[in-house]
N, C-alpha and C positions, 0 to 999 in steps of 0.2 A: 359327328363333328367334322369329319373329313369332307362330307358332302357340302358343308357350308364353305369350307376353304376352297374347294373345287369350283363352287359357284362363283365366288368372288374372283377367282383367277380367270374364269372364262367369260364373265359377263361383258367386259369391254370388247372382247373378240366377237362375241355374238352381236352386239350392237353395231360394231363397225361392218361386219359382214351383211347385216340387214340393210344398212344405209347404202353400201356399195351395190347391193342387188336391186336397188331402186324402190324398195318397199318403204312405205311411210311409217311414221311412228305409231305405236299402238295407242298412245294417249296424246291428246292435244291439250296443251296447257293454255289456259286463258286467265286473264286478269279479272278479278271480280270488281264490280262497280261498288264504290264506297258510298253508302248512304248515311247521312247524318241525321240524328234525332233533333238537334237544335239548329236553327237557321244561323245562329251566331258562329257556330263551329264551321258550318259550310262556307260562310263568308270569309272567315279567317283562312281556311284551307285554300280557297280560291285566290285570296290576295297574297298568300305566301309564295305562290308560283307565278305571279304576274308582276312585272316591274311597275313601280309607281309612276303615274303620268305627271303628277304635280304635287305640291305641298299639301293640298286639300285631301288628296287620296291618302297620303302618308298619315295625316292627322286622323282620318276616318279609320284607317287600319289600327292605329294605336288605341283609339276609343273602343273599337270592337274587341281588341285584344284584352283591354282592361276589363 
């Protein structure tokens, strides 16, 4: 049990020392690409993150959402 506490006390020190020495991270985190099974979901997801150009686009979004 004391080994666990010792690990948690030292882990930040180890990470900081590794960064200061110029060594890169051991793991590289990447974002996974989201794939949708239904084209309707993909359309809604795309429209949620883009501003509406006009009223027609807003109506299309609402129809797809429904």
